[in-house]
C-alpha positions in Angstrom: 16.6 -16.3 -7.0 13.2 -17.5 -8.1 10.5 -15.2 -9.5 6.8 -16.2 -9.4 4.5 -13.8 -11.0 0.9 -13.5 -10.0 -0.6 -15.4 -7.0 -0.9 -12.2 -4.9 -3.9 -13.6 -3.1 -1.8 -16.6 -2.0 1.0 -14.6 -0.5 0.2 -14.1 3.2 2.0 -10.8 4.5 0.2 -10.1 7.7 3.2 -11.4 9.9 5.8 -10.0 7.3 8.2 -7.2 7.8 8.9 -4.7 5.0 11.8 -2.6 4.4 12.2 0.7 2.5 10.8 0.3 -1.1 12.7 1.4 -4.3 11.1 3.0 -7.3 12.5 2.7 -10.8 10.3 4.3 -13.4 6.9 2.4 -12.9 8.3 -0.5 -10.9 8.1 -0.7 -7.1 10.2 -3.1 -5.3 9.6 -3.8 -1.5 12.1 -6.0 0.5 10.2 -8.3 2.7 10.8 -11.1 5.1 8.6 -13.6 6.9 6.3 -14.3 4.0 4.0 -17.5 4.0 2.8 -18.9 0.8 -0.7 -20.6 0.8 -3.5 -21.8 -1.4 -2.7 -22.2 -5.2 0.7 -20.7 -5.0 3.3 -23.0 -6.5 5.3 -23.1 -3.2 2.2 -23.3 -0.9 2.9 -24.6 2.5 6.2 -22.9 3.0 6.7 -20.0 5.3 9.4 -17.5 6.5 10.3 -16.6 2.9 12.3 -13.7 2.1 12.8 -11.5 -1.1 11.0 -8.7 -2.8 7.4 -7.8 -3.7 7.7 -6.5 -7.2 4.8 -4.3 -8.7 5.0 -3.2 -12.4 3.0 -0.5 -14.1 2.6 1.2 -10.7 0.3 4.2 -10.6 0.0 4.7 -6.9 1.6 3.4 -3.6 0.4 4.7 -0.3 0.5 3.1 3.3 -1.1 3.9 6.5 1.4 3.8 9.2 1.2 3.8 13.1 4.6 4.0 14.8 4.8 2.1 18.2 5.2 4.0 21.3 7.9 2.3 23.3 9.2 -1.2 22.5 7.3 -2.8 19.6 7.3 -6.2 21.5 5.4 -4.6 24.3 4.0 -1.3 23.0 2.5 1.2 25.1 0.2 2.3 22.2 0.5 4.0 18.8 1.4 7.4 17.5 -1.3 9.0 15.4 -1.6 7.3 11.9 0.1 9.0 9.1 0.0 8.4 5.4 3.1 7.8 3.3 3.4 7.6 -0.5 6.0 6.5 -2.9 6.6 7.8 -6.5 6.2 9.8 -8.4 5.3 7.4 -11.1 5.1 8.1 -14.8 1.6 8.3 -16.3 0.2 5.0 -17.6 -2.5 4.8 -20.3 -2.9 1.0 -19.9 -6.4 -0.1 -19.1 -5.3 -2.8 -16.8 -4.9 -1.9 -13.2 -5.3 -3.9 -10.1 -5.5 -2.7 -6.5 -3.1 -4.7 -4.2 -3.8 -4.2 -0.5 -1.8 -5.8 2.4 -0.7 -5.1 5.9 2.2 -5.9 8.1 5.2 -4.5 10.0 7.4 -1.6 8.8 11.1 -2.4 9.8 12.6 1.0 10.5 11.4 2.7 12.5 9.3 0.0 13.9 5.6 0.6 13.0 2.4 -1.2 12.1 1.3 -0.8 8.5 -2.5 -1.0 8.7 -3.0 -1.0 5.0 -0.6 -0.6 2.0 -2.5 0.1 -1.1 -0.8 -0.3 -4.5 -2.4 0.3 -7.8 -0.3 -1.4 -10.5 -0.6 -3.7 -13.5 1.5 -6.8 -12.4 2.7 -8.5 -9.2 5.6 -10.9 -8.8 7.3 -12.3 -5.7 11.1 -12.6 -6.0 12.5 -15.1 -3.6 16.0 -15.5 -2.3 
């Protein structure tokens, strides 16, 4: 496994699929597949990567989810949007906090994540 901290802006997630996140204290780990690495990322030019998005010093995690009506490959529309949150997270008095926002597919049940907003201190991509 390879862990590369930072470079969030160079981790393309729109076509990625996310699994259920796990929370341990202030760390949020999201399983992900189908990641493309671009720009200044040390592994730029590679795609279909699998692993985990790992956020440290998390203060908030919320996603706007729209489940598909019918088969996700040929949907007949979307159910009304709902907001899901993760946590709770311990209070953090650190002054550094970044807002990480991305979109993509939710694995089960199949749904579109229009925006996933995570307020945290750090980001890393752990690749298999």
